[in-house]
N, C-alpha and C positions, 0 to 999 in steps of 0.2 A: 328234194329242193334246197337250192344251197343255202349257207348258214352270211347272213347280212357280211358280218364280219369277212367269213370266206370270201362274198362279190369281192368287197374290196381288197383283198388281199390280190384278190387273180386279174383287178384292171388291166385293162388297155395299158399301156405304155406308149406315149407320145415323142417316137422314135427318129429324127432324121441326119442320119448321116452318111448315102450316096452321097461320091465324091467329096469324102473327106481323106486328108490327108493321113496317112498312117502314125502312128506317132514316133519319135523320135530315135525310138529305139528299136521298133520296128524298122526302121528305113536301115538302122544301122546297122542293122541283125544279117538284113537283105544284103545291103552290100559286103559284106564283110565275107558268105557262105562258101562251103567249101565242100563241095556233094563228090562222090562216085558216078561217071555212069548212070548206073543200075538203080541212080535213086537213092540207094540208102544214107544217111548222114554220118560223113565220118568222123567229124570232132564235136562236144560237145556245145561250140562256138560256132557248128554249119546249121545253117537257112536253108531252108528250101526257099527252091527257085521264085514259085506261085506263089511267098506268103501274099506281100503287097496286091494281087489282084481278089484271094478269098476274103484278104482285109478286105477291100471294099464291096465287097457283094455282101459277105454274113455279118461283118457288123453288126449294123443293127436288128438283127436275131440275138444274137450273143445277149445283147445288150440289155436287151425287152429281159431273154432269160434273166439275168443277174438283178434285173431292180424289179422283177414279181420277189424275188426271192427279199433284197435288203431296201427296197422301200423310197431309192436315191439315184439320183442317173449320175450325181460324181464318184457317190460308190462304185455304179456300174458299169462305170469306165472303169476304173482302174481296175478291177474283176477282168474285162473285155481284153487288157492289153496284159496282162499273166496270161491269159488264156490265150494272144495270138505270139505270143513269144512260145508258148508250150508248143501248142503246133505248127508252130515254124521249124523245130526241134523234130518231127515225123516224121512216115511216109505216109500216112492215110491219103487213100485214093483222093481227087478234090470231091469227085461224085459225091462222097458220105464224108465231108466237113462237115458241110451246115449239121446231121448229125453227134458231130465228134464235138462239136462246138458246144452246139446246145447241153452237151451233157456235162462237156468241157466248164463249160458256164453255172452249172444249178451246183457242181460239187462247189466250186470255188467259191460262190456266191456264198452257199451253204458254209461252208469254214472260215469265210468272216461273219460268218452271224454268230457259230454258235465258239468263235474264237473270242470275241466282245472285238476285233480289231475293226471298229465305229464312230463315226464319228456323228456324234448326235448330234449335232450342231448343224449340221447337212440333212441329215436323217429328218429333223423335227421342221426341216425348210419343205422336204418333197411333199413328209407326210397331211402336208397340206395340199395339196393339187395346184392350182391357180391362187393361193396365197390369199383366197376372201372366204370370211365366219364372216354369221352374221356374230358374235361375240366372244367374249374374251372364254368368256365356259365351254361356246359349242364348241374351240380352236382346241383347248387345253386338251376337253374330252379327247379329241382325232387323235389327236397326237399319243392316248393313253392306252386308245382301242388299236393301233398301230403299231405301237412297239409290242403289249404282250400277244397281240397276232405274230407277229415278226417270231417274236418268247415262244410260244407253241410249236413253230414250222420247227424250230430248230429245235426240240426237244420227240420232233417226232420222227422212227427208227428210216435210217437212210434213204435204204428205197421206199420210201414209204412216198419219202418228199420230194424224190426226185421226178416220182415217176406224175406226183400231184403239180409240179414250177410245169414238166416239160408237157400235158398232157394242156394247162391252161396257157403253154408259151404255144402253143400249136402244130403244135407234132402229133402226128396219127399216131391213131394205138400202132401198127406195124412199127414204124419206127420208136416208138416207146416201147416195143418188145424188142428190136433186137437193142437196142440202148446198153436196156437190161439186162435180158438174159431169161425174157420172160416168153411165153406164148401169146400171142394177138391178144385168145377169148380170157386170160386172165388181169390184160392189162386193165380193163374195166370194174375187177374184182378188186383190184392192187389199188385204184382213183378212188373208188368210193371209201376205204375202206381210213385210208389214207385225209379224206374229206372228214368223216365218221372222228376216226382219229383228233383230230383240228379243231373239234366243234368239242369232245368230250376233254379236249389241254385246256381250252378259254371256255368251258365250264367250271371246268373245277378248280382253276385258280383264281376262276373270280370269284371262285365261293370261300376259298381259304383269301382272298383279299378281304 
């Protein structure tokens, strides 16, 4: 059975982005693309022609993955822009885009988490969910738990952390296996070890607190 704090870490994120327009940076990149006929990117500033289409299709997925790591929709939006700008300079087939984007979102969000590139005010606002709480004490405790949980996630081995995030973002065992160069049979074991390591990190740091 999942630990309550772990379940909160992996709760569903409500994202509605279909019909959302690509950020200015992405739109400018699309207009400035320069590609060879074989589809290979020809310069650091060249961008694939299907970027806008992929953005509209897969933006909710990328934000959901990033938000599971960061706990903040605003920070997840920033991660999404980084990820799509990077994707625009690849030749990853469109049919493989969701998997590539999910992995990139998890890695980029973990980089933000580990490097301390956080917005504490926004993080705290997001951690309150709908903004309602029985009293101030409960709100403070909830924020503290979220901070400790995300700090514990940042301390996990990278492959375990990414596997955990991807599985709880809805990727199949086969997709997680392909993304992380694992055998499908080992994905479940990796995720369970990640969950166990997360609980241990939480317990250890709680006892030292």
